Rosetta silent file (secondary structure, phi, psi, omega in degrees, C-alpha in Angstrom):
SEQUENCE: MKGIKREQPNPQVQNCSVPPQKGLPLKSIMLGNEIVSALIDTGSTVSLIREDISSKIVDPSRLSQINTVLYGLGQTEVIAKGSFEYDFVLDKDQYSLTWHVVPTKQLNFEAIIGTDILGQASLNFTQEGVMFHKHEEKACLM
SCORE:     score description
SCORE:     0.000 S_00000001
   1 L     0.000  -14.424 -179.897   42.394    5.586  -21.093 S_00000001
   2 L   -56.922  -43.474 -168.079   43.609    9.166  -21.782 S_00000001
   3 L   -80.226   -2.666 -174.590   40.638    9.947  -24.005 S_00000001
   4 L   -91.909  125.237  177.939   37.921    8.708  -21.584 S_00000001
   5 L  -108.674  126.263 -177.287   36.186   11.506  -19.653 S_00000001
   6 L  -100.291  140.089  176.747   34.197   10.397  -16.675 S_00000001
   7 L   -74.640  134.104  176.565   31.016   12.266  -15.708 S_00000001
   8 L   -82.580  149.992  176.862   30.961   13.790  -12.275 S_00000001
   9 L   -61.725  145.373 -178.624   27.711   13.366  -10.349 S_00000001
  10 L   -74.604  124.041 -178.424   25.400   16.297  -10.914 S_00000001
  11 L   -70.816  -10.342 -177.352   25.538   18.449   -7.755 S_00000001
  12 L   -81.752  -19.752 -171.019   21.898   19.450   -8.542 S_00000001
  13 L   -94.453  130.219  177.500   20.601   15.813   -7.920 S_00000001
  14 L  -127.056  144.298  173.298   19.826   14.815   -4.288 S_00000001
  15 L   -88.478  138.008 -179.835   18.734   11.403   -2.992 S_00000001
  16 L  -148.406  150.124  166.126   15.681   11.513   -0.780 S_00000001
  17 L  -122.899  166.937 -172.127   13.233    9.297    0.866 S_00000001
  18 L  -119.303   96.593  179.261    9.834   10.010    2.172 S_00000001
  19 L   -79.900  152.569  179.200    9.494    8.921    5.799 S_00000001
  20 L   -50.392  126.477 -179.904    5.929    8.849    7.180 S_00000001
  21 L  -150.996  171.248 -176.779    5.011   12.345    8.215 S_00000001
  22 L   -64.844  146.680  178.038    2.117   14.627    8.808 S_00000001
  23 L   100.179  -16.352  174.248    0.296   15.779    5.677 S_00000001
  24 L   -80.601  153.031  179.804    0.438   12.411    3.881 S_00000001
  25 L   -72.510   75.039 -166.918   -2.812   10.723    3.042 S_00000001
  26 E  -104.372  140.787  169.313   -2.811    8.258    5.996 S_00000001
  27 E  -133.226  144.551  175.541   -5.864    6.446    7.383 S_00000001
  28 E   -83.028  124.710  171.781   -6.253    4.245   10.514 S_00000001
  29 E  -126.172  149.862  175.571   -7.902    0.946    9.713 S_00000001
  30 E   -97.154  108.693 -177.289   -8.861   -2.060   11.788 S_00000001
  31 E  -110.002  103.783 -168.990   -7.307   -5.116   10.346 S_00000001
  32 L    61.557 -123.001  173.027   -8.261   -8.105   12.442 S_00000001
  33 L  -100.413   17.225 -173.661   -7.561   -6.901   16.042 S_00000001
  34 E  -111.896  140.032  173.711   -4.823   -4.516   14.929 S_00000001
  35 E  -102.466  123.486 -171.875   -5.170   -0.861   14.178 S_00000001
  36 E  -119.250  135.858  172.419   -2.917   -0.218   11.206 S_00000001
  37 E   -86.082  117.037 -170.828   -1.837    3.055    9.679 S_00000001
  38 E  -112.997  132.231  169.983   -2.347    2.841    5.909 S_00000001
  39 E   -86.733  132.120  174.294   -1.046    5.283    3.227 S_00000001
  40 E   -90.523  117.906 -168.526   -3.580    5.901    0.440 S_00000001
  41 L  -129.685  100.999  179.532   -1.590    5.652   -2.734 S_00000001
  42 L   -70.220   -9.975  174.459   -3.285    6.296   -6.170 S_00000001
  43 L   -89.516   -4.414 -178.775   -0.129    5.260   -7.844 S_00000001
  44 L  -109.892  126.517 -172.412   -0.246    1.736   -6.592 S_00000001
  45 L   -88.514   -7.502  178.481   -2.612   -0.744   -8.335 S_00000001
  46 L  -128.980  164.862  174.949   -2.444   -3.299   -5.425 S_00000001
  47 E  -100.848  139.814 -178.262   -2.556   -3.001   -1.617 S_00000001
  48 E  -115.905  160.749  173.290    0.525   -3.836    0.401 S_00000001
  49 E  -147.458  141.325  178.000    1.198   -4.695    4.064 S_00000001
  50 E   -71.084  151.284 -173.081    4.517   -5.011    5.780 S_00000001
  51 H   -68.167  -36.863  177.433    5.507   -8.538    6.900 S_00000001
  52 H   -63.784  -33.186  178.613    5.809   -7.578   10.597 S_00000001
  53 H   -74.818  -47.235 -179.542    2.320   -6.276   10.632 S_00000001
  54 H   -58.595  -33.601  179.856    0.765   -9.107    8.575 S_00000001
  55 L   -67.507  -12.953 -176.767    2.218  -11.712   10.923 S_00000001
  56 L   -89.234  -13.848 -175.627    0.099  -10.219   13.799 S_00000001
  57 L  -105.932  -48.757 -167.635   -3.031  -10.746   11.611 S_00000001
  58 L  -126.017  134.895  177.861   -2.557  -13.919    9.494 S_00000001
  59 L   -67.636  129.388 -173.540   -0.447  -16.922   10.322 S_00000001
  60 H   -59.215  -16.787 -179.371    2.366  -16.774    7.662 S_00000001
  61 H   -81.461  -10.938  178.849    1.690  -20.480    6.619 S_00000001
  62 H   -91.880   -1.434  176.359   -1.803  -19.257    5.453 S_00000001
  63 L   -71.204  149.898  176.408   -0.378  -16.831    2.805 S_00000001
  64 L   -64.730  145.580 -176.782   -0.826  -17.696   -0.827 S_00000001
  65 L   -99.331   19.137 -177.086    2.317  -19.281   -2.191 S_00000001
  66 L   -79.528  127.030  177.863    1.989  -17.478   -5.526 S_00000001
  67 L   -81.314  105.282 -175.350    5.305  -15.629   -6.212 S_00000001
  68 L  -105.979  131.720  171.304    4.297  -12.070   -7.170 S_00000001
  69 E  -100.976  125.182 -179.538    6.942   -9.568   -8.340 S_00000001
  70 E  -107.014  136.822 -176.491    5.990   -6.050   -7.717 S_00000001
  71 E  -108.843  142.914  179.874    7.546   -3.262   -9.778 S_00000001
  72 L  -129.984 -154.913 -179.359    7.934    0.372   -8.466 S_00000001
  73 H   -61.936  127.407 -177.840    9.637    3.549   -9.249 S_00000001
  74 H    73.770   21.776  178.138   12.578    3.118  -11.619 S_00000001
  75 H    61.540   29.386  173.190   11.460   -0.483  -12.195 S_00000001
  76 L   -67.516  150.921 -173.818   12.654   -1.673   -8.838 S_00000001
  77 E  -115.498  134.472  172.669   11.564   -5.158   -7.926 S_00000001
  78 E  -132.166  128.545 -176.875   10.162   -6.471   -4.775 S_00000001
  79 E   -94.282  124.100 -178.122    9.209  -10.060   -4.386 S_00000001
  80 L   -70.342  145.455 -177.856    5.993  -10.467   -2.268 S_00000001
  81 L   -83.225   -3.505 -174.630    6.200  -13.026    0.505 S_00000001
  82 E   143.177 -176.254  178.403    2.660  -14.039   -0.328 S_00000001
  83 E  -148.675  160.190  169.008   -0.811  -12.570   -0.157 S_00000001
  84 E  -151.355  156.798 -179.930   -4.177  -12.961    1.665 S_00000001
  85 E  -100.282  138.923 -173.488   -7.630  -11.561    1.415 S_00000001
  86 E  -157.058  135.938  177.184   -8.903   -9.932    4.508 S_00000001
  87 E   -80.321  147.684 -179.949  -11.756   -7.666    5.655 S_00000001
  88 E  -139.113  162.536  173.009  -10.946   -4.346    7.342 S_00000001
  89 E  -119.322  133.040 -179.312  -12.878   -1.498    8.795 S_00000001
  90 E  -136.849  121.822 -176.671  -12.322    2.120    7.797 S_00000001
  91 L    51.511   44.721  179.273  -14.507    4.970    9.038 S_00000001
  92 L    68.600    5.801  177.875  -17.017    2.398   10.335 S_00000001
  93 E  -105.672  148.314 -179.253  -17.478    0.802    6.841 S_00000001
  94 E  -101.380  133.985  177.594  -16.244   -2.742    6.055 S_00000001
  95 E  -129.165  166.496  174.187  -14.078   -3.462    3.043 S_00000001
  96 E  -141.617  133.899  177.207  -12.162   -6.503    1.756 S_00000001
  97 E  -134.774  153.615  165.028   -8.863   -6.390   -0.078 S_00000001
  98 E   -83.989  124.851  175.903   -6.117   -8.708   -1.154 S_00000001
  99 E  -103.651  131.372  177.337   -3.055   -7.704    0.757 S_00000001
 100 E   -95.608  127.707 -174.303    0.381   -8.396   -0.714 S_00000001
 101 E   -89.103  126.089  175.509    2.939   -9.014    2.106 S_00000001
 102 E  -114.675  151.535  174.485    6.342   -7.275    1.507 S_00000001
 103 L   -57.582  128.808 -176.436    9.457   -7.554    3.567 S_00000001
 104 H   -36.835  -48.466 -177.699    9.479   -5.103    6.521 S_00000001
 105 H   -70.747   -7.511 -169.313   12.598   -3.283    5.372 S_00000001
 106 H  -111.932    7.401 -179.729   11.230   -2.535    2.020 S_00000001
 107 L  -144.070  117.334 -176.174    8.137   -0.587    3.054 S_00000001
 108 L   -78.718  -14.664 -179.479    8.222    2.573    5.189 S_00000001
 109 L  -107.418  154.680 -178.892    4.522    2.387    5.940 S_00000001
 110 L   -66.213  -38.575  176.502    2.593   -0.368    7.845 S_00000001
 111 E  -155.246  161.220  177.387    0.259   -0.725    4.811 S_00000001
 112 E  -132.548  127.780  173.001   -0.650    0.891    1.552 S_00000001
 113 E   -97.843  121.701 -174.985   -4.106    0.869    0.137 S_00000001
 114 L   -94.893 -163.458 -178.876   -3.922    1.040   -3.622 S_00000001
 115 H   -75.688   -5.557  173.965   -6.457    1.660   -6.389 S_00000001
 116 H   -67.095   -9.676  178.132   -7.957   -1.811   -5.939 S_00000001
 117 H   -75.885  -22.064 -173.346  -10.159   -0.224   -3.247 S_00000001
 118 H   -64.678  -10.215  170.509  -11.931    1.787   -6.056 S_00000001
 119 H   -71.981  -16.950 -167.638  -14.269   -1.153   -6.791 S_00000001
 120 L  -114.680  -29.100 -178.378  -15.668   -0.710   -3.330 S_00000001
 121 E  -152.802  159.401  174.600  -15.434    3.058   -2.728 S_00000001
 122 E  -103.695  154.942 -175.634  -14.733    6.470   -4.298 S_00000001
 123 E  -119.175  147.052  177.740  -12.046    8.674   -2.721 S_00000001
 124 E  -142.112  120.117 -178.687  -12.056   12.387   -2.340 S_00000001
 125 E   -91.577  128.678  177.463   -8.699   14.050   -1.423 S_00000001
 126 E  -137.043  172.573  175.514   -9.006   17.330    0.564 S_00000001
 127 L   -59.187  -29.519 -179.341   -6.837   19.501    2.755 S_00000001
 128 L   -85.156  -11.305  178.218   -8.169   17.682    5.742 S_00000001
 129 E   140.210 -160.092  179.886   -7.314   14.230    4.409 S_00000001
 130 E  -100.523  130.500  173.798   -8.898   11.442    2.383 S_00000001
 131 E  -108.629  128.868  179.702  -12.669   10.833    2.484 S_00000001
 132 E   -98.238  136.420  175.237  -13.915    7.419    1.589 S_00000001
 133 E  -123.900  100.780 -175.663  -17.456    7.042    0.164 S_00000001
 134 E   -68.180  137.371 -177.667  -18.465    3.311    0.152 S_00000001
 135 L   -73.247  127.990  170.853  -20.439    2.312   -2.899 S_00000001
 136 L   -61.399  129.177 -179.937  -23.990    1.305   -2.085 S_00000001
 137 L   -75.029  127.045 -175.638  -24.868   -2.133   -3.124 S_00000001
 138 L   -92.085  132.944  175.242  -27.598   -1.720   -5.725 S_00000001
 139 L  -119.150  125.835  172.855  -30.554   -4.136   -5.641 S_00000001
 140 L   -99.134  115.172  177.853  -32.915   -4.087   -8.530 S_00000001
 141 L  -106.989  123.683  179.900  -36.332   -5.232   -7.784 S_00000001
 142 L  -125.574    0.000    0.000  -38.562   -5.715  -10.820 S_00000001
């Protein structure tokens, strides 16, 4: 054991978390009868909702029973409690997403809208916040 040198933690490295705060791209959405604050996350391919919020909207027995494992930063794993598809209103426009329910303690935000919204809207990030531009349904009459 004499020859083993243990590395000391690097004093330059700090642990940090990002609590909800002003300046983050948050949007208020109407999900069922609930107003939910959702983070717009271009790094997430799916949309997430906290379990405590989802239980106000959908009966937990109606969640899909597919066991989805979600991977995040550093390959951390979160096992979703299920998922459900649900319409919501954002800036007077209606959208529909599949919401993956995650344990309350594992998500700092009430909901996260991921890039799965891009099939229905384009996004524009500005100093004032995020602007959603709903895609118009194209009807071709020939």
